[in-house]
C-alpha positions as CSV (number, residue, x, y, z in Angstrom):
1,D,68.2,25.1,124.8
2,V,64.9,24.5,126.6
3,E,64.1,25.6,130.2
4,Y,61.6,23.8,132.3
5,N,59.8,24.7,135.5
6,A,59.7,22.4,138.6
7,A,56.6,20.6,137.2
8,G,58.5,19.8,133.9
9,K,56.5,22.3,131.8
10,V,58.5,24.1,129.1
11,I,58.7,27.8,130.2
12,N,61.3,29.0,127.6
13,A,62.5,27.3,124.5
14,S,65.3,29.8,123.6
15,V,67.8,30.2,126.4
16,L,71.5,30.7,126.1
17,W,73.6,29.2,128.9
18,L,77.2,29.6,129.9
19,L,79.0,26.8,131.7
20,D,81.5,27.9,134.3
21,E,84.7,26.0,135.1
22,T,82.8,23.6,137.4
23,G,80.2,22.8,134.8
24,R,77.5,24.9,136.5
25,R,75.0,26.4,134.1
26,I,74.6,30.2,134.1
27,K,71.7,31.7,132.1
28,I,73.0,34.6,130.0
29,K,70.1,35.2,127.7
30,D,66.4,34.2,127.9
31,D,64.9,36.6,125.4
32,G,64.5,34.2,122.4
33,S,68.2,34.3,121.5
34,W,69.8,31.2,120.1
35,G,72.8,29.7,118.4
36,G,75.5,31.1,120.7
37,E,79.1,31.0,119.5
38,F,82.1,32.2,121.5
39,S,84.8,34.4,120.1
40,P,88.3,32.8,119.9
41,D,89.4,34.6,123.1
42,K,86.1,33.6,124.8
43,R,85.4,37.3,125.8
44,F,82.4,37.7,123.4
45,I,79.5,35.6,122.2
46,S,77.5,35.9,118.9
47,Y,73.9,34.8,118.7
48,I,70.7,35.3,116.7
49,R,67.6,37.0,118.0
50,G,64.8,37.4,115.6
51,N,66.5,37.8,112.2
52,N,69.5,39.7,113.6
53,V,73.0,38.8,114.8
54,F,74.2,40.2,118.1
55,I,77.6,40.3,119.7
56,A,77.8,40.6,123.4
57,S,80.4,40.5,126.1
58,V,80.1,37.3,128.2
59,D,79.6,39.4,131.3
60,G,76.5,40.9,129.7
61,K,77.6,44.5,130.0
62,S,77.6,45.2,126.2
63,E,75.5,44.1,123.3
64,I,75.7,45.3,119.6
65,N,73.1,44.5,117.0
66,L,75.0,43.8,113.8
67,G,71.8,43.6,111.6
68,R,70.2,40.8,109.6
69,A,71.9,37.5,109.5
70,D,71.3,33.8,109.3
71,W,73.0,31.0,111.2
72,P,75.8,29.9,111.4
73,I,77.9,32.9,112.4
74,T,81.6,32.2,112.4
75,W,84.4,34.2,114.0
76,S,87.6,35.2,112.2
77,P,90.7,33.6,113.9
78,D,91.7,37.0,115.3
79,G,88.2,37.5,116.8
80,K,87.7,40.9,115.1
81,T,85.2,39.9,112.4
82,V,82.3,37.6,111.9
83,L,81.2,35.9,108.7
84,Y,77.6,34.8,107.9
85,S,75.1,34.5,105.2
86,I,71.9,36.4,104.5
87,T,69.2,34.2,102.8
88,E,66.2,34.8,100.7
89,D,63.3,32.4,100.6
90,D,59.9,31.8,98.9
91,G,58.2,30.9,102.2
92,H,59.2,27.2,101.9
93,N,62.7,27.0,100.5
94,I,65.9,29.1,100.6
95,T,66.1,30.5,97.1
96,G,69.2,32.7,97.4
97,A,72.0,33.6,99.8
98,E,75.1,35.8,99.9
99,L,78.0,35.9,102.3
100,W,78.7,38.9,104.5
101,S,81.3,40.0,107.0
102,V,81.3,42.7,109.6
103,N,83.6,43.9,112.3
104,I,82.3,43.0,115.8
105,D,81.9,46.7,116.6
106,G,79.5,47.0,113.7
107,T,81.8,48.7,111.3
108,E,82.9,47.7,107.7
109,K,79.8,45.5,107.0
110,Q,80.4,44.1,103.5
111,Q,78.8,41.8,101.1
112,L,81.4,39.3,100.0
113,T,79.6,37.4,97.3
114,G,77.2,38.2,94.5
115,I,77.3,35.0,92.5
116,T,73.8,34.5,91.1
117,D,74.1,30.8,90.2
118,L,75.1,29.8,93.8
119,I,73.3,29.8,97.1
120,E,76.3,30.6,99.3
121,Y,75.7,29.2,102.8
122,E,77.5,28.0,106.0
123,P,80.7,30.0,105.6
124,H,83.8,29.1,107.7
125,W,87.2,30.8,108.1
126,S,90.4,29.0,107.5
127,P,92.7,28.8,110.6
128,T,94.9,31.6,109.1
129,G,91.9,33.8,108.2
130,N,93.0,34.3,104.5
131,K,90.4,31.9,103.0
132,I,86.9,30.9,103.6
133,A,85.0,27.7,102.8
134,Y,81.3,27.7,102.0
135,T,78.6,25.5,100.7
136,D,76.3,25.9,97.7
137,L,73.0,25.0,99.3
138,A,71.4,24.0,96.0
139,T,74.1,21.4,95.0
140,G,76.0,20.7,98.2
141,N,79.2,21.6,96.5
142,I,81.9,23.1,98.8
143,Y,83.9,26.1,97.6
144,I,87.1,27.5,99.0
145,A,87.8,31.2,98.3
146,D,90.7,33.5,98.8
147,L,89.8,36.5,100.9
148,S,91.8,39.5,99.5
149,L,92.3,42.6,101.6
150,T,93.3,45.1,99.0
151,G,92.4,48.7,99.2
152,G,90.5,48.2,102.5
153,S,87.7,46.2,100.8
154,R,87.1,42.5,100.9
155,G,86.2,40.4,97.9
156,L,86.0,36.7,97.1
157,K,87.8,35.1,94.2
158,R,87.0,31.5,93.4
């Protein structure tokens, strides 16, 4: 979002706002953060600052830096895990990407893909949380993958 002063001049081009039940805007971040996404229970928000993903309580009392990530960040249906991609580029185009997941407390960060012939991007959870859909950025093809939870590790099977 963009914030203006009384004269109409842009004073901040990266502001996260929260709307209360009356529709009143409340500024929650004005530090270059962008792309806010609420957890399913609306108690937390994920956002990007710089090249990192953060999870914060909506009251602003806690914030956890989960490390490097690219937008979009999607919440698991139970709100315990986020899913995102990490991209590589040549300065002009995205040349590679892999899918990652991490618990919102920063534990169990895991790379989910390692498919060299795909640029895995824009991941989304199924409503039940047992599958994810993602796009191959190079071709536009959409893939649906089962997310197995065997032995405490996650892995994608196409």
